[in-house]
N, C-alpha and C positions, 0 to 999 in steps of 0.2 A: 840871682834868682833862678835862672835856668838850671844852674848847677844843682841847686837845692831840689828842684822838681825832679830832675833826672835821678838824684840820689834817692829820693823818696820812692819813686817808681821802681828803681832797681831793687831797693830793700823790699818793697811790697812783692815784687815778682820772685825774689829769691827766698823770702821767708814767709810772707803772707799767704801766697797761693798754696805751697805745700802744707802749711798749718791748716788752712781751710779744707784742703783735700783729706788730710788725715782726720780732722774732726768730723767731716761728712762721712767718711768711711766707717769710723767707729760708731757714729750715731745711727747710720742707716743699716749697718750690717745685721744687728739683731732683728730689725724690722723686716728686712728682706728674708732672713732665715726663717722667721716665724711665718711669713706669708708662704714661703716655699713649702714648709711643713704642713701648713693648713690646706693648701691646694693639692699637694701630692697625694695624700691618702684618699681624698674625695675622688680624684681621678681614678685611683686604683679601685675604689669601691664601685664606681660606675662601671668599670671594666669587668669587675667580678660579677656584678649584678647582671650585666649583659650576657656574660658566659653562662651564668646559672639559668637565666631565662631561656637561652638557646638549648641548654641541656634538658630543661623541663619540657620544652616543646618537643624535643626529640624523644624523650621518654613517653610523652603522651601519644605521639605518633606510633611508637612501637607497641604501646599498650593497646591502642585501637587495632593495629594489625593482628596482634595476638588474639584479641577478642573475636575478630572476624574469622581467624583460623579455627578457633575453638568452635564457633558457630558452624563453620563448614564441616568440621570433623563430626560434630554431633549430628548434623544433617546426613552426612555420609553413613554414619553408624546406624541411624534410623532406617535409611534406605537399604543398607545391607541386611538388617534384621527382617525387613519386610520381604526382601527377595528370598531369604532363607525360609521364611514361613510359607511363602507361596510355593517354593520348590518342594517343601515337605508336605504340601497339600493342605495346610492349615489356612485359617483366615487371618488377614493382616490385622494387627491390633496396634493401637496407639499407646506406646509405653514411654510416657514422658514424665 
């Protein structure tokens, strides 16, 4: 009886375990591959969205800076015109 149990256990470990491993491998491989593909692009999309958000914030900051510079230039030009008019003896006028 012991000899028969030992033989069955030996056959199970030499044939049964590898067959179960191969069956599991071939059954789960497509599932794991599909999960990896499904999660991969989403991660890339989140990274892309984060980079685009950062770029938009940077562009908004640059736009604000340029707007402030344009306002400063317009103010400086108005001041220069007023100085020239006063130097020429005229009266300052608002030309906007």
